[in-house]
Structure formats: C-alpha cells, structure tokens
C-alpha positions in Angstrom: 183.6 191.0 91.0 181.9 188.2 89.2 178.7 188.8 87.3 176.7 186.6 89.7 177.8 188.7 92.7 176.3 191.8 91.1 173.0 190.1 90.5 170.5 192.0 92.8 169.4 188.8 94.6 172.9 187.5 95.2 174.1 191.0 96.3 171.1 191.3 98.7 172.1 187.9 100.2 175.7 189.1 100.6 174.5 192.4 102.2 172.3 190.6 104.7 175.0 188.0 105.6 177.6 190.6 106.3 179.9 189.3 103.5 182.7 191.7 102.5 182.0 193.7 99.4 185.3 195.4 98.5 184.2 196.5 95.1 182.0 199.2 96.6 182.7 202.2 98.8 182.5 201.1 102.5 180.2 203.9 103.5 177.8 203.0 100.7 177.9 199.3 101.7 177.1 200.1 105.3 174.2 202.4 104.4 172.9 199.7 102.1 173.1 197.0 104.8 171.0 199.1 107.1 168.4 199.8 104.3 168.0 196.2 103.2 167.3 195.4 106.9 164.6 198.1 107.1 163.6 199.3 103.6 161.2 201.9 105.1 164.3 203.9 106.2 165.6 204.1 102.7 165.0 207.6 101.2 164.6 207.5 97.4 167.2 210.2 96.9 169.7 208.3 99.0 169.1 205.1 97.1 169.6 207.0 93.8 173.0 208.1 95.0 174.2 204.5 95.5 176.2 202.6 93.0 173.7 201.0 90.7 174.1 197.4 91.9 173.6 198.4 95.5 170.5 200.4 94.5 169.1 197.4 92.7 169.7 195.3 95.8 167.7 197.7 97.9 164.8 197.4 95.4 165.1 193.6 95.6 164.8 193.9 99.4 161.7 196.1 98.9 160.1 193.3 96.8 160.9 190.6 99.3 159.5 192.7 102.1 156.3 193.7 100.2 157.3 197.3 100.5 155.8 199.5 97.8 156.7 203.1 98.7 160.3 203.0 97.6 159.7 201.4 94.1 156.7 203.7 93.6 158.9 206.7 94.2 161.9 205.4 92.2 159.7 204.5 89.2 159.8 208.2 88.3 163.5 208.5 88.9 165.6 210.3 86.3 168.2 207.5 86.6 166.8 205.4 83.8 168.1 202.0 84.9 166.8 202.6 88.4 163.4 203.7 87.1 163.2 200.6 84.9 164.1 198.3 87.8 161.6 200.1 90.1 158.8 199.5 87.5 159.8 195.8 87.4 159.7 195.7 91.2 156.2 197.1 91.1 155.1 194.5 88.7 156.5 191.7 90.9 154.7 193.2 93.9 151.4 193.3 91.9 151.9 189.7 90.8 152.2 188.8 94.5 148.8 190.4 95.2 150.3 193.6 96.8 148.3 196.7 96.2 150.4 199.2 94.3 149.7 202.8 93.6 150.6 204.5 90.3 154.1 206.0 90.0 154.7 209.3 91.7 155.2 212.1 89.2 156.9 215.2 90.5 155.8 218.5 89.0 158.5 219.9 86.7 158.9 223.5 85.6 158.4 224.2 81.9 161.5 223.6 79.9 162.6 223.7 76.3 161.7 220.6 74.3 164.6 218.2 74.1 165.0 215.0 72.2 163.5 212.1 74.2 163.6 208.4 73.9 160.7 206.9 72.0 157.6 206.2 73.9 157.1 202.6 75.2 154.5 200.6 73.3 152.0 198.4 75.1 152.3 194.7 74.5 149.7 192.0 73.7 149.1 188.7 75.4 146.6 186.0 74.5 144.6 183.8 76.9 146.4 180.6 78.1 145.5 177.4 76.4 144.8 174.0 77.9 148.4 173.1 77.3 149.7 176.2 79.1 150.7 178.1 76.0 150.0 181.7 75.1 151.0 184.3 72.5 153.0 187.3 73.7 153.7 190.2 71.4 156.2 193.0 72.2 157.0 196.1 70.2 159.5 198.9 70.4 159.8 202.0 68.3 162.7 202.3 65.9 164.4 205.5 64.8 162.2 207.0 62.2 158.7 205.7 61.8 159.0 201.9 62.2 158.3 199.5 64.9 160.2 196.3 65.8 157.7 193.6 66.6 158.3 190.2 68.1 155.6 187.6 68.2 156.3 184.7 70.5 154.6 181.4 71.5 155.3 180.9 75.2 154.9 177.6 77.1 154.8 177.5 80.9 156.6 174.1 80.7 159.3 174.9 78.1 159.6 178.7 77.8 159.7 180.5 74.5 159.1 177.8 71.8 158.6 179.9 68.7 159.0 183.5 67.6 158.8 185.9 64.7 160.8 189.1 64.7 160.4 191.8 62.1 159.9 195.5 61.4 156.5 196.9 60.8 155.2 200.4 59.9 153.4 202.2 62.6 150.2 201.8 60.7 150.6 198.1 60.4 151.3 197.8 64.1 148.2 199.8 65.0 146.1 197.6 62.7 147.5 194.5 64.3 146.6 195.7 67.7 143.1 196.9 66.6 142.3 193.7 64.8 143.6 191.5 67.6 141.6 193.3 70.3 138.5 193.4 68.1 138.7 189.6 67.5 139.0 188.9 71.3 141.2 186.5 73.1 144.0 189.0 73.8 144.6 191.9 76.2 147.0 194.8 76.3 149.9 194.8 78.8 152.3 197.6 79.8 155.6 197.0 78.2 157.4 196.4 81.6 154.9 193.6 82.5 155.3 192.0 79.2 159.1 192.1 79.6 158.8 190.4 83.0 156.7 187.6 81.3 159.5 187.3 78.7 162.1 187.1 81.4 160.1 184.4 83.1 159.7 182.4 79.9 163.4 182.7 79.0 164.3 181.5 82.5 162.1 178.5 81.9 164.0 177.7 78.7 167.2 177.7 80.7 165.9 175.6 83.6 164.3 173.0 81.3 167.2 173.0 78.9 164.8 173.9 76.1 166.9 175.5 73.3 166.3 179.1 72.5 164.5 179.5 69.2 166.4 181.4 66.6 166.3 185.1 67.3 165.5 185.0 71.1 169.0 186.2 72.0 168.5 189.2 69.8 165.0 189.9 71.3 166.3 189.7 74.9 169.1 192.2 74.0 166.9 194.6 72.1 164.3 194.7 74.8 166.8 194.8 77.7 165.5 191.6 79.3 167.5 189.1 81.4 166.2 185.5 81.9 164.6 185.1 85.3 166.8 182.9 87.4 164.3 181.4 89.9 160.8 180.0 89.2 157.9 182.4 90.0 156.5 182.1 93.5 152.9 183.0 94.4 151.8 184.7 97.7 150.3 182.5 100.4 146.6 181.9 100.6 144.4 184.6 102.2 141.5 184.0 104.7 138.8 184.5 102.1 140.4 182.1 99.6 138.6 179.0 100.8 135.2 180.7 100.3 136.2 182.0 96.8 137.7 178.8 95.7 134.4 177.0 96.4 133.2 178.8 93.2 136.3 177.9 91.2 134.3 175.6 88.9 132.7 178.6 87.3 136.0 179.5 85.7 135.4 176.7 83.3 132.3 178.5 82.1 134.4 181.3 80.7 135.2 181.3 77.0 138.9 181.0 77.7 138.8 178.0 80.1 135.8 176.2 78.5 138.3 174.3 76.2 140.7 173.4 79.1 140.8 169.6 79.4 143.2 167.1 81.1 146.0 165.6 79.1 144.8 162.8 76.8 146.5 160.1 78.9 144.5 161.1 82.0 141.3 161.4 79.9 141.8 157.8 78.9 142.3 156.8 82.5 139.0 158.4 83.4 137.2 156.9 80.4 138.4 153.4 81.5 137.0 153.9 85.0 133.8 155.1 83.4 133.7 151.9 81.4 134.1 149.9 84.6 131.1 151.7 86.2 128.8 151.5 83.1 129.7 147.9 82.1 130.6 146.4 85.4 129.0 143.2 86.8 126.9 145.1 89.4 123.4 146.2 88.6 123.3 149.9 89.6 120.5 152.4 89.8 120.8 155.7 88.0 121.6 157.4 91.2 124.3 154.8 92.2 125.8 155.0 88.7 126.1 158.8 88.9 127.6 158.6 92.4 130.2 156.1 91.2 131.0 158.2 88.1 131.5 161.2 90.3 133.7 159.2 92.6 135.8 158.2 89.6 136.2 161.8 88.6 137.4 162.8 92.0 139.8 159.9 92.2 141.4 160.6 88.9 141.5 164.3 89.6 143.3 163.8 93.0 145.8 161.5 91.3 146.5 163.9 88.5 147.0 167.0 90.7 150.4 166.1 92.1 152.3 169.0 93.8 154.1 169.8 90.6 150.9 169.8 88.6 149.2 171.9 91.2 151.9 174.6 90.9 151.7 174.5 87.1 147.9 175.1 87.1 148.2 177.6 89.9 150.5 179.8 87.7 148.2 179.4 84.8 145.3 180.6 86.9 147.4 183.4 88.3 148.1 184.7 84.8 144.5 184.2 83.8 143.4 186.2 86.8 145.4 189.1 85.4 143.8 188.4 82.0 140.3 188.5 83.5 141.0 191.7 85.4 142.2 193.4 82.2 139.0 192.2 80.4 136.7 193.7 83.0 135.8 190.5 84.9 136.8 191.2 88.5 134.8 188.3 90.0 136.5 185.7 87.8 139.9 187.4 88.6 139.3 187.2 92.3 138.3 183.5 92.1 141.2 182.6 89.9 143.7 184.3 92.3 142.2 182.5 95.3 142.3 179.1 93.6 145.9 179.8 92.4 147.2 180.6 95.8 145.6 177.5 97.3 146.8 175.2 94.6 150.3 176.6 94.6 150.7 176.2 98.4 149.2 172.7 98.5 145.9 173.3 100.2 144.3 169.8 100.2 140.8 170.2 101.7 138.3 171.1 100.6 139.4 169.6 97.3 139.6 171.9 94.4 136.3 172.4 92.6 138.3 173.8 89.7 140.2 170.4 89.5 137.0 168.4 89.8 135.3 170.4 87.0 138.3 169.9 84.7 137.5 166.2 84.7 133.8 166.5 84.9 133.9 168.1 81.5 135.2 164.8 80.2 132.0 163.1 81.4 129.9 165.7 79.6 131.9 165.3 76.4 131.5 161.5 76.5 127.8 161.8 77.2 127.3 164.2 74.3 129.3 162.0 72.0 127.3 159.0 73.0 124.1 160.8 72.4 125.2 161.8 68.9 126.3 158.3 68.1 122.9 157.0 69.2 121.1 159.5 66.9 123.4 158.6 64.0 122.8 154.8 64.5 119.2 154.3 65.8 118.8 151.0 67.4 122.5 150.2 67.3 124.7 149.6 70.4 126.5 152.9 70.9 129.2 151.2 72.8 130.7 152.3 76.1 132.4 155.6 77.0 135.6 154.6 75.4 134.0 154.3 72.0 132.0 157.5 72.6 135.0 159.6 73.8 135.7 162.4 71.3 139.2 163.1 70.0 140.8 166.0 71.8 141.9 168.6 69.3 142.9 172.2 69.7 142.3 174.6 66.8 145.0 177.1 66.3 144.2 180.4 64.7 146.2 183.6 64.1 143.8 186.6 64.1 145.2 190.0 63.1 148.6 188.4 62.4 149.2 187.2 65.9 150.7 183.8 66.7 147.9 182.4 68.9 148.8 179.0 70.4 
C-alpha cells in the first residue's frame, strides 16, 4: 500500500467510496466503513482494536462530522499514537469553533511507579504582525535535565521562514517562558496545538515551494509532526456574526492590531486618492472633503480585499481570536472569530468594518504627520498627503530570547 493511501484523509475517502482495501482484514474494513458513515456508532474500545490507519481514518471522520465524543474518549487512550491523533482532532474541532470538553480520564487503581515518558511542555506563540508573521516556540524534554527548544518565525504566506534549534537547561527554559510572558506579546499553547500550527506552516512551505530553513526536517522529526496537506478551512458564518462583525473596527484598538496597516503599495494608492481629493480642482467644504476621503478609503479597501486576501486576513484574525481568548479578552475573541468567518466565506455586505478601519488608520497617520510637519515649519506649505505620509516601519524585538517577528 502506498504511503498516500494510508493517509487518514485518503483512507477515509477510500472507505466512503467503497474502494477495496486488501491490506487490512476484511472484517475490520467493513466495521470501519459503517463507523465512518455514522461516527456516533463507533465505540472507543472498538476503534482502539482496529489497525492504526483505520482508527485514524475514523478520527478523521469524526473531525469532518464535527463529532467530539469519540476523540474526547480516545484522547485518554493507552494506545499512544491514537491518543496523540485524538488530541490533534480535538484541536482541529476547537479551531472550527466546535465546543470540546476536556479529555476523559478513567480512574485507575494505584500501581507501582514505572518509568514514564517525559511530560509535555507548553509552547509559546506571539501575536501576529501586520505582515502575517509570528514567533512559535516549541520545547521537548531530553533525557536527563535538558530541554530541546526550537524558536521559529512563521509566515502565513510562506510557512516557516527561520528557526533556531538548540538545547537549554530547564532553568534557562523556565526563565525564557517567564520573561516572555512578563514582557507581553506572547501566550502559552498546549504542545499539541503548537504542533498543529507547525504542521500548518510546514504545509504552507510545501504548497508555496518555499524552501525549508536549515533544521526544519529535524524539528518535524523530533516533534513527530507531518506537514498539513490541505490549507486550513474555517467554519461557516453563524447567525450572530453580522452583529458582532459590525464592531470589528475595535480590534484595531488592541495593542496587537494597532500596528496593522495595509501593504505599502496600497497605502500609496490611498494617499494618491487623498491627494486628488485635497488638491483637486473642485472647491469642497470640510464635510464634502471628509465624505470624499471616506469614499476613497472604502474604494481602496474593497479593491484590496480580493477573495484571496480575505481568506488570508480571516486566518490571521482566527489565530488572533485564540490569542485574545488566551489573554483573557473574550469580547475581542468573539468579534475576531465572527469577522474571520465572514471574511473567509466571502460575505460582502455589510462591508467589513475591520477592513475599512485598516485603511482609515492611514488617514489618521497622514493627518498626524501633516500636523507635525506644520509645527516644525510654521508658515510653510506642508504639502499634500503624499509628502506627509510616514514611512511604514516595523520594529523587531526579541524579548526573553524569543524570535519575535
């Protein structure tokens, strides 16, 4: 059997289509076919007894069906590969907005202490920048007292673009986490969720033909991660999303999104339109000028947010929703999820207030720069918006030893 045919998604498709699967016992195949048609009929113990590829296909069916009970039960399975896959399935369900309970933990009788695998270490993730980049830090215990730490710079357009891999002492790792959280701009993630983000990023490398940075193959192997084959999909909009999305402009008031701006080429397009309004041949009142400037903002924003760009920003907001939730900001998290679902699935009207505000910030920056120029040169012609437009720069810092994009 080829490796592709044992991929859970490919195997699930084969099971549903009725394709022959001679590599597996016929009874197991028939049982699995029934369970992928109706996951609610799959008992955890029965799934555990299947050959591993078939069991993983049943979990894949649970994810596609939005069924939580099976992966919740199997996340506590003694079959380690199955438990790991179940935890990944729960993360995928949570990412789609499905409510997931904590893993079931069966009571066990006291038993003699036995050597166990090292505990999983939480990961760290930074906020996402205006360019769609973030830092992702994973760690795993080594035999003895050390920790293997990988610090990555991840781009939603290109995948993993830089990484550092090295061993640290436990004390150094704890200090890195403590300093990073104290500085702000990062949150802790469960290791399986960070692994899913790494899989997504590595898959982006492959789809965009962005070369793996040195060491990424080693990282994927050490952390047991396979690149995600298909792009991430978001769940469809919910009835309340229109109402919540009307407030999406407030996301730009957060510390993390305050620095988000359009790409420089689109800023220049807007500044040119502003020049036409301010220095055009028509004599406009202040009210008319403001109306035309706002119309320019909406026009440029609509042109910028093509279907591809909508999905890119939707995924950024979806990840930031998780970031807001982990930093105790449920309102911002709900608004970001609502706006993400609408953007991803192409909702056109009412037009995105998040998108409008992204370009409105350019107006504010130009006005502020013009005011500063007027103060610096009293009585001098401060020029138009093009002369007043500030250079768009993004400071890069690395608090606590983290690679922050």
